[in-house]
C-alpha positions in Angstrom: 112.5 -89.2 94.5 109.3 -90.8 93.3 107.3 -88.3 95.3 109.0 -85.4 93.6 108.5 -87.0 90.2 104.8 -87.4 90.9 104.6 -83.8 92.1 106.3 -82.6 89.0 104.0 -84.6 86.8 100.9 -83.4 88.5 102.1 -79.8 88.3 102.9 -80.1 84.6 99.5 -81.7 84.0 97.7 -78.7 85.6 99.8 -76.2 83.6 99.2 -78.1 80.4 95.4 -78.0 80.9 95.5 -74.3 81.5 97.6 -73.8 78.3 95.1 -75.8 76.2 92.2 -73.8 77.7 93.9 -70.6 76.6 94.9 -71.9 73.2 91.3 -73.0 72.4 89.7 -69.9 73.9 87.9 -67.6 71.3 90.0 -64.6 70.5 87.1 -62.2 70.8 85.8 -61.0 74.1 82.5 -59.6 75.4 83.1 -56.4 77.4 79.6 -56.2 78.8 79.3 -56.6 82.6 77.0 -56.2 85.6 77.6 -55.5 89.3 76.4 -58.9 90.3 78.7 -60.6 87.8 81.6 -58.4 88.9 81.1 -59.6 92.5 81.1 -63.2 91.4 84.1 -62.7 89.2 86.0 -61.1 92.2 85.3 -64.1 94.4 86.2 -66.5 91.6 89.5 -64.6 90.9 90.5 -64.8 94.6 89.9 -68.5 94.6 91.9 -68.9 91.3 94.8 -66.8 92.7 95.0 -69.0 95.8 95.0 -72.2 93.7 97.6 -70.7 91.4 99.9 -69.7 94.3 99.7 -73.3 95.5 100.4 -74.7 92.1 103.4 -72.3 91.6 104.8 -73.4 94.9 104.5 -77.1 94.1 106.0 -76.6 90.6 109.0 -74.6 91.9 109.7 -77.2 94.6 109.5 -80.1 92.1 111.1 -78.3 89.1 113.7 -75.7 90.1 114.3 -74.7 86.4 112.0 -72.5 84.3 111.3 -74.8 81.3 109.3 -74.1 78.1 108.8 -77.1 75.8 107.3 -77.2 72.3 106.6 -80.7 71.2 105.6 -81.9 67.8 102.3 -83.6 68.6 100.2 -85.1 71.3 101.4 -88.2 73.1 99.2 -90.5 71.1 100.2 -88.9 67.7 103.2 -89.1 65.4 105.2 -86.1 64.3 105.7 -86.2 60.5 109.0 -86.4 58.6 108.5 -84.2 55.5 110.1 -85.2 52.2 110.3 -81.6 50.9 109.9 -78.6 53.1 109.8 -76.1 50.3 106.0 -75.9 50.8 106.7 -74.1 54.2 108.1 -71.1 52.2 111.1 -70.6 54.4 113.8 -68.0 53.5 116.7 -69.4 51.5 119.1 -69.0 54.3 116.9 -70.8 56.8 118.6 -74.2 56.3 119.6 -76.8 53.8 116.1 -77.5 52.5 115.1 -80.9 51.3 113.5 -83.2 53.9 112.7 -82.0 57.4 110.4 -82.3 60.4 106.9 -80.9 60.2 107.1 -79.4 63.7 110.5 -77.8 63.2 109.6 -76.2 59.9 106.1 -75.0 61.0 107.8 -73.3 63.9 110.5 -71.7 61.7 107.9 -70.7 59.1 106.2 -68.6 61.7 109.3 -67.1 63.2 111.3 -66.2 60.0 110.7 -63.9 57.1 113.3 -63.0 54.6 115.9 -64.4 56.9 115.1 -62.2 59.8 113.8 -63.5 63.2 110.5 -61.9 64.0 110.1 -63.1 67.6 109.7 -59.6 68.9 106.3 -59.5 67.2 105.2 -63.0 68.2 103.7 -64.2 71.5 103.8 -67.8 72.8 100.2 -68.4 72.2 100.3 -66.8 68.7 103.2 -69.1 67.8 101.5 -72.2 69.0 98.2 -71.3 67.3 100.0 -70.4 64.0 102.1 -73.6 64.0 98.8 -75.6 64.3 97.2 -73.6 61.5 100.3 -74.1 59.3 100.3 -77.8 59.8 96.5 -78.1 59.4 96.6 -76.2 56.2 99.1 -78.7 54.8 96.9 -81.6 56.0 99.1 -82.8 58.8 97.0 -84.1 61.7 99.6 -83.6 64.4 98.9 -81.0 67.0 102.0 -79.3 68.5 101.9 -78.9 72.3 103.4 -76.3 74.7 104.3 -77.4 78.2 105.9 -75.3 80.9 107.3 -75.8 84.4 105.6 -72.6 85.6 102.3 -70.8 85.1 103.2 -68.5 82.2 101.6 -65.5 80.6 101.1 -66.9 77.1 100.5 -63.4 75.8 104.0 -62.4 76.6 106.4 -62.3 73.6 108.1 -65.5 72.5 111.8 -65.4 73.5 114.7 -67.8 73.8 117.0 -65.8 76.0 116.8 -65.8 79.8 115.5 -62.3 80.7 118.1 -62.2 83.5 121.0 -63.2 81.2 122.5 -59.8 81.1 121.9 -59.0 84.8 123.4 -62.2 86.0 126.1 -62.6 83.4 124.5 -65.7 81.9 125.7 -67.5 78.8 124.0 -69.3 75.9 124.3 -73.0 75.1 122.5 -75.3 72.8 122.4 -79.1 72.4 121.0 -80.2 69.0 120.4 -83.9 68.3 119.4 -85.3 64.9 119.1 -89.0 64.1 118.2 -90.3 60.6 119.0 -94.0 61.6 120.9 -94.3 58.3 120.8 -97.9 57.0 118.4 -99.0 59.7 114.7 -100.0 59.7 112.6 -96.8 60.1 115.3 -94.6 58.4 114.3 -90.9 58.4 115.5 -88.2 56.0 115.1 -84.8 57.6 116.5 -84.9 61.1 120.0 -83.7 60.2 118.5 -80.9 58.2 116.3 -79.9 61.2 119.5 -79.6 63.3 121.2 -77.4 60.8 118.1 -75.2 60.3 117.7 -74.8 64.1 121.4 -73.9 64.5 121.0 -71.3 61.8 118.0 -69.8 63.6 119.8 -69.8 67.0 122.7 -68.0 65.4 120.3 -65.3 64.3 119.2 -65.0 67.9 122.7 -64.5 69.3 124.0 -68.0 69.8 127.6 -68.5 68.4 128.4 -71.6 66.5 130.8 -72.6 69.4 127.8 -72.4 71.7 126.1 -75.3 69.9 126.9 -79.0 70.4 125.6 -81.3 67.6 125.0 -85.0 67.8 124.3 -86.5 64.3 124.6 -90.0 62.9 126.8 -88.9 60.0 130.5 -89.2 59.4 132.7 -86.8 61.3 130.1 -86.0 63.9 129.6 -87.2 67.5 127.2 -90.0 67.2 123.8 -89.8 69.0 124.1 -93.1 70.8 122.4 -93.6 74.2 125.7 -93.0 76.1 126.7 -90.0 74.0 123.3 -88.3 74.5 123.3 -88.8 78.2 126.9 -87.6 78.4 126.1 -84.5 76.3 123.1 -83.7 78.5 125.1 -84.1 81.6 127.8 -81.7 80.3 125.0 -79.4 79.0 123.5 -78.9 82.4 126.3 -79.7 84.9 127.8 -76.2 84.7 124.5 -74.3 84.3 124.2 -71.3 86.5 121.5 -68.6 87.2 121.0 -66.5 84.1 122.0 -69.1 81.5 119.9 -69.6 78.4 119.8 -73.3 77.4 118.2 -74.7 74.3 117.8 -78.4 73.5 116.4 -79.7 70.3 115.7 -83.4 69.3 114.8 -84.7 65.9 114.4 -88.4 65.6 112.0 -91.3 66.5 110.0 -91.3 69.6 108.3 -94.2 71.3 106.2 -95.1 74.3 106.5 -97.8 77.0 104.4 -98.8 79.9 104.4 -96.3 82.7 106.1 -97.9 85.7 105.1 -95.5 88.5 101.6 -94.3 87.7 102.3 -90.7 86.9 100.9 -90.8 83.3 97.2 -90.5 82.7 97.4 -92.7 79.5 99.5 -95.3 81.3 102.5 -94.7 79.0 105.9 -93.0 79.3 107.3 -91.2 76.2 110.8 -92.0 75.1 113.5 -90.9 72.7 115.1 -93.6 70.5 118.9 -93.2 70.3 121.0 -94.5 67.4 121.3 -98.0 68.7 117.6 -98.3 69.5 117.8 -98.3 73.3 115.3 -95.9 74.8 115.9 -92.9 77.0 113.1 -91.6 79.1 112.9 -87.8 78.7 110.3 -85.3 79.5 111.4 -82.3 77.4 113.3 -81.5 74.2 112.9 -77.7 74.2 114.5 -75.8 77.1 114.0 -72.1 77.6 116.2 -71.1 80.4 117.5 -71.9 83.9 117.4 -69.6 87.0 118.4 -72.3 89.5 121.0 -75.0 89.5 119.8 -78.6 88.9 119.2 -81.2 91.5 121.3 -84.3 91.1 119.3 -87.6 90.8 121.6 -90.6 91.5 119.0 -93.2 90.5 119.9 -94.9 87.3 119.1 -98.1 85.4 121.5 -99.7 82.9 118.9 -100.1 80.2 116.5 -97.2 80.7 117.4 -93.8 82.2 114.6 -91.5 83.2 115.7 -87.9 83.0 113.2 -85.6 84.7 113.0 -81.9 84.5 114.9 -81.8 87.8 118.0 -82.7 85.8 117.7 -79.4 83.9 
């Protein structure tokens, strides 16, 4: 199990480095060439292709699911809770307004216009760059990240649905978690609003309200405790089949603890902080889709549960 976790982590690190290289690459290109340079480029391309094939094989063995994650910031940063999201100029029907998460609203600001989803005109790399520009223009220092379980063409259009959903008879499901920690130290204000805004966006993209499971620390809702989150995730993925489109959103506090198996470069594991404050190890909070069934991981710990991408 530890070997697979290390393999998954190494594969994700390599993919993440490639994504950052492409995000930071200048958008203009020089079309000039020479025969000697072409020859060198050909050899270099062959080497890259072989390395990419090896990486793809490692990633697929360690992580059967195809996962796309957008996170609010780098590991060492904090994703901001915004007191008033009106400055993001979202459509009136985008959500309840008021407080909200900077990452969530920068994403929606770049995907919505007059209430319509514009994802057909947006690529993955454009979305990530534009989210960063939106946050930077509002003087937020956090830098959203994109991580994937496979090498991906970032110039492909942004999409939430599994491209094989229709062919394989897949279904849509969403799990949306928002924790304001009402009445506790570190109380937040916008996490419930993020959930409602994201649900509204998903419904524009074909998710029915019955497809969405909400965990919120408010009266009348399933509470986002440690046990309830784990139970909801288990139910979320236990019946997943090829062709399904799964979307998981988390708004709430994050934290870090000492890495206990040496698979993190910074020596820390990132965690979610459930309602009661006990931490859940989790690698991803944005899922794109599944093409293979999950592998079961029987290893558990009473106080801390590490959920790897193999659980997806």
